[in-house]
C-alpha positions as CSV (number, residue, x, y, z in Angstrom):
1,X,16.9,-24.9,-3.3
2,X,15.8,-24.9,-7.0
3,X,18.7,-24.3,-9.4
4,X,18.6,-20.9,-11.3
5,X,15.7,-19.7,-9.2
6,X,15.4,-15.9,-9.2
7,X,14.1,-13.8,-6.3
8,X,13.7,-10.1,-6.1
9,X,13.9,-8.9,-2.5
10,X,12.7,-5.5,-1.3
11,X,13.5,-4.1,2.2
12,X,11.5,-1.4,3.8
13,X,12.9,1.6,5.7
14,X,12.6,0.1,9.2
15,X,14.6,-2.9,7.9
16,X,17.5,-0.5,6.9
17,X,17.4,2.1,9.6
18,X,20.7,1.2,11.3
19,X,23.9,-0.8,10.8
20,X,22.3,-3.5,13.1
21,X,19.3,-3.8,10.7
22,X,21.6,-3.8,7.7
23,X,23.4,-6.8,9.1
24,X,20.1,-8.7,9.5
25,X,19.3,-7.9,5.9
26,X,22.8,-9.0,4.8
27,X,22.3,-12.4,6.6
28,X,18.9,-12.9,4.9
29,X,20.3,-12.1,1.4
30,X,23.4,-14.3,1.8
31,X,21.4,-17.2,3.2
32,X,19.8,-17.8,-0.2
33,X,21.7,-17.4,-3.5
34,X,18.5,-17.0,-5.5
35,X,18.0,-13.6,-3.8
36,X,19.8,-11.8,-6.7
37,X,18.0,-8.5,-7.1
38,X,17.8,-6.2,-4.0
39,X,15.6,-3.1,-3.8
40,X,16.2,-0.9,-0.7
41,X,14.1,1.9,0.7
42,X,15.6,4.9,2.5
43,X,16.6,4.5,6.2
44,X,13.5,4.7,8.4
45,X,13.1,5.4,12.1
46,X,15.6,3.9,14.4
47,X,13.4,4.4,17.4
48,X,10.1,6.1,18.4
49,X,10.4,9.8,17.9
50,X,13.2,9.5,15.3
51,X,12.8,11.0,11.8
52,X,12.9,9.1,8.6
53,X,15.7,10.1,6.2
54,X,13.1,11.0,3.5
55,X,11.4,13.4,5.8
56,X,14.8,15.0,6.6
57,X,15.4,15.4,2.9
58,X,12.0,17.1,2.4
59,X,12.9,19.5,5.3
60,X,16.3,20.1,3.8
61,X,15.0,20.9,0.3
62,X,12.3,23.2,1.7
63,X,15.1,25.3,3.2
64,X,16.9,25.3,-0.1
65,X,13.8,26.4,-2.0
66,X,13.5,29.3,0.4
67,X,17.2,30.0,-0.2
68,X,17.9,29.5,3.5
69,X,21.0,27.6,4.9
70,X,20.2,23.9,4.7
71,X,23.7,22.7,5.5
72,X,22.9,21.7,9.1
73,X,20.1,19.4,8.0
74,X,22.1,17.9,5.2
75,X,24.9,17.2,7.7
76,X,22.4,15.4,9.9
77,X,21.4,13.2,6.9
78,X,25.1,12.5,6.1
79,X,25.7,11.6,9.7
80,X,22.9,9.0,9.5
81,X,24.6,7.3,6.6
82,X,28.0,7.6,8.1
83,X,26.7,5.9,11.3
84,X,25.6,2.9,9.1
85,X,28.9,2.9,7.1
86,X,31.0,2.9,10.3
87,X,28.8,0.3,11.9
88,X,29.3,-2.0,9.0
89,X,33.0,-1.3,8.9
90,X,33.0,-0.2,5.3
91,X,35.6,2.0,3.6
92,X,32.9,3.7,1.5
93,X,32.8,7.5,1.4
94,X,29.7,9.4,0.4
95,X,31.4,12.8,0.6
96,X,31.3,13.5,-3.2
97,X,27.6,12.3,-3.4
98,X,26.6,14.8,-0.7
99,X,28.5,17.6,-2.4
100,X,26.6,16.8,-5.6
101,X,23.3,16.8,-3.7
102,X,24.1,20.2,-2.1
103,X,24.8,21.7,-5.5
104,X,21.6,20.3,-7.0
105,X,19.6,21.6,-4.1
106,X,21.0,25.0,-4.7
107,X,20.1,24.7,-8.4
108,X,16.5,23.8,-7.3
109,X,16.6,20.3,-8.8
110,X,13.1,19.6,-7.5
111,X,11.3,18.0,-4.5
112,X,11.1,14.6,-6.2
113,X,14.9,14.6,-6.7
114,X,15.4,15.5,-3.1
115,X,13.1,12.7,-1.8
116,X,14.8,10.1,-4.0
117,X,18.2,10.7,-2.6
118,X,17.4,8.5,0.5
119,X,17.0,5.4,-1.6
120,X,19.8,6.3,-4.0
121,X,22.4,6.7,-1.2
122,X,21.1,3.6,0.7
123,X,21.4,1.6,-2.6
124,X,25.1,2.7,-2.8
125,X,25.7,1.6,0.8
126,X,23.8,-1.7,0.3
127,X,25.7,-2.6,-2.9
128,X,29.0,-1.9,-1.3
129,X,28.1,-4.0,1.8
130,X,26.9,-7.0,-0.3
131,X,29.5,-6.7,-3.0
132,X,26.7,-6.4,-5.6
133,X,26.5,-4.2,-8.7
134,X,24.7,-0.9,-8.2
135,X,22.2,0.4,-10.8
136,X,20.8,3.9,-10.5
137,X,17.0,3.5,-10.8
138,X,17.0,6.8,-12.8
139,X,18.7,4.9,-15.6
140,X,16.1,2.0,-15.8
141,X,12.8,3.2,-14.4
142,X,11.3,5.5,-17.0
143,X,8.5,8.0,-16.3
144,X,6.3,10.1,-18.7
145,X,6.4,13.9,-18.4
146,X,3.0,13.7,-16.6
147,X,4.6,11.7,-13.8
148,X,3.1,8.3,-14.7
149,X,5.2,5.3,-15.3
150,X,6.2,4.5,-18.9
151,X,5.5,0.8,-18.4
152,X,6.6,-0.6,-21.7
153,X,9.8,1.5,-22.0
154,X,10.7,0.6,-18.4
155,X,10.3,-3.1,-19.0
156,X,12.5,-3.1,-22.1
157,X,15.2,-1.0,-20.6
158,X,15.2,-2.9,-17.3
159,X,15.2,-6.3,-18.9
160,X,18.0,-5.4,-21.3
161,X,20.1,-4.0,-18.4
162,X,19.6,-6.9,-16.1
163,X,20.0,-9.8,-18.6
164,X,23.7,-10.1,-18.0
165,X,23.8,-9.0,-14.4
166,X,24.4,-11.5,-11.6
167,X,23.6,-9.8,-8.4
168,X,22.4,-6.2,-8.3
169,X,21.0,-3.4,-6.1
170,X,18.4,-1.1,-7.6
171,X,17.1,1.6,-5.3
172,X,13.3,1.8,-4.9
173,X,10.8,4.7,-5.1
174,X,12.2,6.7,-8.0
175,X,13.1,6.8,-11.7
176,X,13.5,9.5,-14.3
177,X,12.0,11.0,-17.4
178,X,13.8,10.7,-20.7
179,X,15.4,14.1,-20.1
180,X,16.9,12.9,-16.8
181,X,14.4,14.7,-14.5
182,X,14.0,12.5,-11.4
183,X,10.4,11.4,-10.7
184,X,9.1,9.4,-7.7
185,X,6.2,7.1,-7.0
186,X,3.9,8.0,-4.0
187,X,5.2,7.3,-0.5
188,X,5.8,3.6,-0.1
189,X,6.7,3.3,-3.8
190,X,9.7,1.1,-3.3
191,X,7.2,-1.7,-3.2
192,X,6.3,-0.8,-6.8
193,X,10.0,-0.7,-7.9
194,X,10.4,-4.3,-6.5
195,X,7.4,-5.4,-8.4
196,X,8.6,-3.9,-11.7
197,X,12.0,-5.5,-11.3
198,X,10.4,-8.9,-10.5
199,X,8.3,-8.6,-13.7
200,X,11.3,-7.5,-15.8
201,X,13.5,-10.5,-14.8
202,X,10.6,-13.0,-14.7
203,X,11.3,-13.7,-11.0
204,X,10.0,-16.8,-9.3
205,X,9.1,-14.9,-6.2
206,X,9.0,-11.3,-5.1
207,X,9.9,-11.1,-1.4
208,X,8.8,-7.9,0.3
209,X,10.6,-7.6,3.7
210,X,9.2,-5.3,6.3
211,X,8.7,-5.2,10.1
212,X,5.6,-7.5,10.3
213,X,5.2,-11.2,9.5
214,X,2.8,-10.7,6.7
215,X,-0.9,-9.8,6.8
216,X,-3.1,-10.3,9.9
217,X,-6.8,-11.2,9.8
218,X,-7.6,-8.0,11.7
219,X,-6.0,-4.8,12.9
220,X,-3.8,-5.6,16.0
221,X,-4.8,-2.2,17.4
222,X,-8.3,-3.6,17.7
223,X,-7.8,-7.3,18.1
224,X,-4.9,-8.2,20.4
225,X,-2.5,-10.7,18.7
226,X,-4.7,-11.6,15.7
227,X,-4.1,-14.7,13.7
228,X,-1.9,-14.3,10.6
229,X,-2.9,-15.0,7.0
230,X,-0.8,-17.7,5.2
231,X,-2.2,-17.3,1.7
232,X,-4.2,-14.5,0.2
233,X,-5.3,-13.9,-3.4
234,X,-4.7,-10.7,-5.3
235,X,-8.5,-10.1,-5.3
236,X,-8.8,-10.6,-1.5
237,X,-5.8,-8.3,-0.9
238,X,-7.3,-5.6,-3.2
239,X,-10.5,-5.6,-1.2
240,X,-8.7,-5.4,2.2
241,X,-6.1,-2.8,1.0
242,X,-8.9,-0.6,-0.3
243,X,-10.5,-0.7,3.1
244,X,-7.4,0.3,4.9
245,X,-5.3,-2.8,5.5
246,X,-1.8,-1.5,4.6
247,X,1.3,-3.6,4.5
248,X,2.0,-3.3,0.8
249,X,1.5,-0.4,-1.7
250,X,-1.5,-1.6,-3.6
251,X,0.0,-0.4,-7.0
252,X,2.7,-3.0,-6.4
253,X,0.3,-5.8,-7.2
254,X,-0.3,-5.1,-10.9
255,X,3.1,-5.8,-12.5
256,X,3.6,-9.1,-10.8
257,X,0.0,-10.2,-11.2
258,X,0.4,-10.0,-15.0
259,X,3.3,-12.4,-14.8
260,X,1.8,-14.7,-12.2
261,X,4.6,-14.0,-9.7
262,X,3.7,-14.5,-6.1
263,X,4.6,-11.9,-3.5
264,X,5.9,-13.1,-0.1
265,X,5.5,-10.6,2.8
266,X,8.3,-11.4,5.3
267,X,9.6,-10.0,8.6
268,X,13.2,-8.8,8.7
269,X,13.3,-9.2,12.5
270,X,11.7,-12.7,12.3
271,X,13.1,-14.3,9.2
272,X,12.1,-17.7,10.3
273,X,8.4,-16.8,9.9
274,X,7.0,-17.8,6.6
275,X,4.9,-14.7,6.3
276,X,2.0,-14.3,3.8
277,X,2.0,-15.5,0.3
278,X,0.0,-13.3,-2.1
279,X,-1.0,-15.3,-5.2
280,X,-3.3,-15.2,-8.2
281,X,-5.2,-18.3,-7.0
282,X,-4.6,-21.2,-4.8
283,X,-5.9,-24.6,-3.8
284,X,-4.7,-24.0,-0.2
285,X,-7.9,-24.0,1.8
286,X,-8.2,-21.0,4.2
287,X,-8.0,-21.8,7.8
288,X,-11.2,-19.9,8.5
289,X,-14.3,-19.0,6.5
290,X,-13.0,-15.4,6.2
291,X,-9.5,-14.3,5.1
292,X,-9.5,-10.9,6.7
293,X,-11.4,-7.9,8.2
294,X,-10.6,-4.3,7.4
295,X,-12.5,-1.0,7.6
296,X,-12.5,2.7,7.8
297,X,-14.4,5.4,9.6
298,X,-15.7,8.7,8.4
299,X,-18.4,8.1,5.8
300,X,-21.8,9.7,5.2
301,X,-24.8,8.1,3.5
302,X,-27.2,10.1,1.3
303,X,-30.5,8.2,0.8
304,X,-32.7,9.4,-2.0
305,X,-36.3,8.3,-1.6
306,X,-38.8,8.4,-4.5
307,X,-41.9,6.4,-5.2
308,X,-41.6,4.4,-8.5
309,X,-38.0,5.2,-8.7
310,X,-37.3,1.8,-10.3
311,X,-39.4,2.6,-13.3
312,X,-37.5,5.8,-14.1
313,X,-34.9,4.9,-16.8
314,X,-31.6,6.6,-16.0
315,X,-32.5,7.5,-12.4
316,X,-29.2,6.0,-10.9
317,X,-27.1,7.6,-13.6
318,X,-28.5,11.1,-13.0
319,X,-27.9,10.7,-9.2
320,X,-24.3,9.7,-9.7
321,X,-23.7,12.5,-12.2
322,X,-24.5,15.0,-9.5
323,X,-21.6,13.6,-7.4
324,X,-19.4,13.3,-10.4
325,X,-19.8,17.0,-11.3
326,X,-18.7,17.9,-7.7
327,X,-15.7,15.6,-7.9
328,X,-17.0,13.2,-5.3
329,X,-16.5,9.4,-5.9
330,X,-18.9,7.0,-4.2
331,X,-17.9,4.0,-2.1
332,X,-21.0,1.9,-2.1
333,X,-24.5,2.2,-3.5
334,X,-27.1,-0.2,-2.0
335,X,-30.6,0.3,-3.3
336,X,-34.3,-0.8,-2.8
337,X,-37.4,-0.4,-5.0
338,X,-38.0,3.2,-4.0
339,X,-34.7,4.1,-2.4
340,X,-31.1,4.6,-3.4
341,X,-28.3,5.2,-0.9
342,X,-24.9,6.5,-1.8
343,X,-22.0,6.2,0.6
344,X,-19.2,8.7,0.3
345,X,-16.2,10.0,2.3
346,X,-17.5,12.6,4.8
347,X,-14.4,14.8,4.4
348,X,-14.9,15.5,0.7
349,X,-18.6,15.7,0.9
350,X,-19.0,18.1,3.8
351,X,-18.0,21.3,2.0
352,X,-20.2,20.5,-1.0
353,X,-23.2,18.9,0.6
354,X,-25.7,21.7,-0.1
355,X,-24.7,22.0,-3.8
356,X,-25.1,18.2,-4.1
357,X,-28.5,18.2,-2.4
358,X,-29.7,21.0,-4.6
359,X,-28.4,19.1,-7.7
360,X,-30.2,15.9,-6.6
361,X,-33.5,17.9,-6.3
362,X,-33.1,19.3,-9.7
363,X,-32.2,16.1,-11.6
364,X,-34.5,13.5,-10.0
365,X,-37.1,15.5,-8.0
366,X,-37.0,13.1,-5.0
367,X,-39.7,12.8,-2.3
368,X,-37.1,13.0,0.5
369,X,-33.3,13.0,0.9
370,X,-31.9,11.8,4.2
371,X,-28.3,12.2,5.4
372,X,-26.5,10.2,8.0
373,X,-22.9,10.9,9.0
374,X,-20.3,9.4,11.4
375,X,-20.6,6.0,9.7
376,X,-17.9,3.3,9.3
377,X,-17.6,0.7,6.6
378,X,-16.2,-2.8,7.4
379,X,-15.2,-5.3,4.7
380,X,-15.3,-9.0,5.6
381,X,-13.3,-10.7,2.8
382,X,-12.6,-14.3,2.0
383,X,-12.6,-16.8,-0.8
384,X,-13.9,-19.4,1.7
385,X,-17.2,-17.5,1.9
386,X,-18.2,-18.8,-1.5
387,X,-18.4,-22.3,-0.3
388,X,-19.9,-21.5,3.1
389,X,-23.6,-21.0,3.6
390,X,-25.0,-18.5,6.1
391,X,-22.0,-16.2,6.3
392,X,-24.1,-13.0,6.2
393,X,-26.4,-14.6,8.8
394,X,-23.5,-15.3,11.2
395,X,-22.3,-11.7,10.8
396,X,-25.8,-10.3,11.6
397,X,-26.1,-12.7,14.6
398,X,-22.7,-11.6,15.9
399,X,-23.4,-7.9,15.6
400,X,-26.9,-8.3,17.1
401,X,-25.4,-10.2,20.1
402,X,-23.0,-7.3,20.5
403,X,-25.9,-4.8,20.4
404,X,-24.6,-3.2,17.2
405,X,-27.1,-1.7,14.8
406,X,-26.3,-2.5,11.2
407,X,-26.8,0.5,8.9
408,X,-26.0,-1.3,5.6
409,X,-25.0,-4.6,4.3
410,X,-23.8,-5.2,0.8
411,X,-22.5,-8.4,-0.7
412,X,-20.4,-8.3,-3.9
413,X,-21.5,-10.4,-6.8
414,X,-18.2,-12.4,-6.6
415,X,-19.3,-13.5,-3.1
416,X,-15.7,-12.6,-2.0
417,X,-16.7,-9.8,0.3
418,X,-19.4,-8.4,2.4
419,X,-19.5,-4.7,3.4
420,X,-21.2,-3.7,6.6
421,X,-22.0,-0.1,7.6
422,X,-22.2,0.8,11.3
423,X,-21.8,4.0,13.4
424,X,-18.3,5.2,13.9
425,X,-18.6,4.6,17.7
426,X,-19.5,0.9,17.0
427,X,-16.6,0.3,14.6
428,X,-14.1,-1.4,17.0
429,X,-16.8,-3.5,18.7
430,X,-18.1,-4.6,15.3
431,X,-14.7,-5.8,14.1
432,X,-14.2,-7.7,17.4
433,X,-17.6,-9.3,17.2
434,X,-17.0,-10.5,13.6
435,X,-13.5,-11.7,14.4
436,X,-14.8,-13.6,17.4
437,X,-17.6,-15.4,15.5
438,X,-15.3,-16.5,12.6
439,X,-11.9,-17.0,14.3
440,X,-11.9,-17.0,18.1
441,X,-14.7,-19.7,18.4
442,X,-12.6,-22.0,16.1
443,X,-9.3,-21.6,18.0
């Protein structure tokens, strides 16, 4: 172990759902002295059908807002923590904390305050269990009034506070405005807290512990027991996350990326697994041509056809302005000499389709406009694709062999990803065909 190495370790809700899980976490932290900064989430589900503490807090506060009796739900939450405390044989009491929470609920302290108490209380329990210092995230994670993170202020406050601290616990997910009003990140935001802490202390590694052993090449609901990813770059991860691969909150990438700090996704229940290293760049050669496959269903394509379209200056801009005015963002935009196709999410488009079609007719006077719905987009991502000829050809061949009709194919200029459009009904079969041609045949 390198002397003076610093690691920030974040543990997700499933890793802290019970006393048994807490003990696993304790063993992981104590096994490596460089794991000095701990960021816990709120307790998650203990079993299928269980309720996360954060969801119970939302329920509890909703009753408080309606001025109904919320004591039963709050007692249920208190019992969850007491179960953990008793299981760990701690002498800690959270009675005063729950009395304070009850009073603040009555005073309508806000939904974000309510949601944050899961992490706050778990942080107190974790610090007591480990013998670490406890720092309330509200005192070091600073938000603007509009709910966005005050990045510069947070970095200064956090760095100053942690400079003399040896071993600390900082709850994830929340912070506060300068007036003390508690604010939260979006769900899964403890990942972001861990990243911010890692940036502030110039950590060597940010370990993000969850219930999976890192990223997988494909969705295990589609591909049984898919291969894992050892190394993935930030750019590759961004592409896969955008298309639905979710192990890490994507906003957690930016703070550590600026500092060149790698993220290591690890499994609390399988600590011997090395997991996935997320890095800026690497000389580690990928095991396969592709790094990963991810995708989403529920898109619609709008194809605008007009002769000599390519000679009309500003044609593309005018088309996209129609979507912009209706608050619709586009996903992909493949085009030909006389055609331009815009892919958008079907959910947002459906209610506004006639206004958009009328708008397109007004601004570009097309020959025809064609709509096709029930489409899926699949991203095939990999830094190895740059050095490998014929990747697109292999994808076409695999999909043709599986009798899947390709609606669109679009390769990014970075040669890092290829996006394929297929019908929703062909989505799973397409992912399997692509996985098989790049991974299964090489096993």
